[in-house]
N, C-alpha and C positions, 0 to 999 in steps of 0.2 A: 504493500499500499504506500503510495507516494505521500510524502510529508510536505506540506506547504511551508516555504521559507517565511520567517517573521517579517512583518512590515516595519520599515525603518521610519520612525517619527522625525520629520524635519522641523527644526526649531523655527519660530517666527519672531520677527522684530518689527519695530516701528521707527520711521524716520520723518522729520519735519522738513518739508521743502519750502522754498521761498514763495513759490507761486500758488501753493495750495494751503488752505487754512487748516484742514484737518490732517492729522498724522497718517502716513501711508504704511500699510502693512507690507512686509516683504519677507522672503525666505532666501537662504543661501542658494546659489546656483549649483546644480548637480553635475555629475560627471558627464552625462549626455549633453548638457548645455556647455560645459567646458570644451567639449569636442567641437561644437559648432563654432565657438570663438576661436579656437586654434586653427581650424580649417579656414576660417575667414582671414585670419592674420597671415597664414601661409600663402594665400592667394595673392597678397601684395596689393589688392584692390581696396582703396578706402571705402568704396561703396559697399563692399561685402562686409567689412568690419562694422560700418554703421548699421547695416541691416541686421547683423548678428547681435549687436548691442541692443537694439530695439526689440528684437525677438526675445532675447533673454530677460530683458526688463519687463516685458509684458507678462511672461510666464511667472517671473519671481514676484511680481506684485499682484498676482491673481487676476489680471485684466481689470483691476478696479479703477485705473486711471487711463486717460488717453495719452499714451507716451508720445505720440506724434505732435501733440500740442504743447508739451512741456518746453520751457526755455532751455537753451543749450546748457546753461550752468547748472540747472536742476538735474538734467540728464547726467552730467558729469558727476555731480555730488552723489546722486542716487547709485550710480554704477561704482563709485569709490566705496560707498558703504557696503554694497553688495559684495565687492571683491574682498573687503576686510573680513566679512563674516564667512565667506566661502572658502578662502585660501589662507590668508594670514593678514593680521592688522598691521604688519610691518613690511614695507617694501624695501628690499635690499637693492640699492642702485650702485653702479660703478661709473666713476668718472676718470678722465685723463687730465692730469694737472697741466695747464697751459702757461704756467708761470715762466717768464723769461729768466734763465739762470746763467747764460753765457753771452758775452759780447761777441760781435762778429769776428773780432780778431782772435777769439779763443776757440772758435769752432774748428772741428777736426776733419770735416768732410763736407762736400756740397749738399749732402742730405741732412746735415745738422742745422736745424732751424733755431737752435739756442734755447729751446724750451725744455722743461723738466721731463714731461711725459710720464711722470709717476702715476701709478694706479691708486685711486682713493675710493674706498667703499663708504657709502653713506646709507644709513638706515633712516627711513621716513615712517613715523607712526601715523597710519592713515586715520586713526581715531581722533587725531588732533587737527585734521584738515577741516577748515570751515570756508564758507562762501563769504568773501569780503565785499562789502558794498561801499564804494568810495564816498567820502563826505561831499555833499552837494549834488549827488546824482538825482535827477528828476526825469519823469517821462512826459512832461508837458513842455514843449519847445515853442516859444513865441518866435515866429519868423518875420512878422510885420506887427504893426500896432493893432491890426484888426484880425489877424489869423494866427491861431496856435495849433500845433500838431500834437495829438496824443499818440505816443509811441507804445509799441509792444515789443517784447524781446524775440529775437530770431530763434527758430527751432534748429535742432541739430541737422535735420535733413536740408533745410535752407542753406545753412553754412557749408555743408558738404557739397551741395550743388554748386555754389558760388566758387568754392576752392578748386573745384575741378574744371572751371572755365574762366581762367584769367582773372583772379580776384582783385587785381589792382586796377583793372580797366574801369572807366567811368560807367560803362554800361552795366557792369556787375554791381558797382556801388549803387547805381540807381535802382537796380532790381531788388537789392537787399533793403534799401530805404523804403521803397514802395511797399514791399511786403510787410514791413514793420510799422507802417503808419496805421494805427487803429481807426483814427477819425481825424477830420479836419474841422476845427471849431472856429466859428466867426464871433466877432465881438458882440453881436446882437443876440447871441445864444443859439444860433443855428448850428447844428452838428451834422456833418456829412460822414456817415459811416463808410469805411473803405470796403467792408465785406460786401461782396457782390458786384463791386465795380470791376469792369474788365481790366486785366492786367495791363493792356496797352494804355488805357486811360490813366492808370495809377503811375506808370512809368513816365508818361507824358507830363503828368503833374509834377513829378520830381524833377524832370528835365527843365521845367519852366522856372525853377528856383535859381537865384543868383548863387555864385560860388560862396559868398559870405553867409548866405542863408543855409547852404548845404553844410558849411563848416559847423554851424550851430547844431545841426541835426547829428553830425558825426561825433560831437561831444557826447551825445547819449550813448553811442556805441563804445567809445573809448573809455567811458567810466562805468560800463555795465558791471553788474556783480560777476564775480569770477572766483574760482578756486585759487587760493594763494597761501603759500606756506614758506617759512624761512628755516633753513638748516645750516648750522655752522659747518664749514669745510676746512680740513687741515691735511696737507700733504706731508706724510711722514718722511718722504724722500728729501724734500727741499725746505720743509717748514712753512711753506706759503699758507696763509689763512685768508678766507673770505666767507661771505654769507651767500649761500645759494638761494635763489628765489625760484619757487616752483609755481607755475601758472598754467592752469588747464590740465585736463585729465592725463594726457600722454606724458607730461613731465614727471608724473609719479611712477611711470613704469618703464620708460626708455633709459 
């Protein structure tokens, strides 16, 4: 007679995201989900990695939230918490010391760039990572005396789409800005919601801004909430010290 294997009870946790008022339940990702992530990373395609991350987040949050609508920083923070509970709350990183230790006259070969190149291991406690919100950050941007833009944060899929298509071009910038304008508010109280407006019209509106007005909008993006953590760095080979700044999800794993 066959004996059924016991069921493994997976622990559950809660996390508070910036864009959602109520705590979100989640569980660690399982071996089968780790395989999905590794396969995506091995492909070398950022779109595969993004798809895998969203797929895993949906499963591990019991499909209780719309992952596709979360701001990019909440996606990153949620995945960081997931990784801490699934694998280890400490990420071991390895860096090469780039401190200049030899003058040009002291170098022994054409390949000698004068730098230390010592290997430094850095341990980052993922439980200490928080989303930092810069002082003065606002989502209401007055572009004239009569018109104010209400902004919303970009999603991970939007940023991935832009990064894959010349992110520095004005057309890419216009697309991101257009997709992140929630509404256009007039001084008399009239509010024009962007939802439902054709993308061509949204982009045309952004392209009608002056460069100085666009710069005001770009401040919203440059001061967006983001993962940020500082870790002291010391090279045992040459004694060089500095503070490493980690910003964004991939900094904590590369």
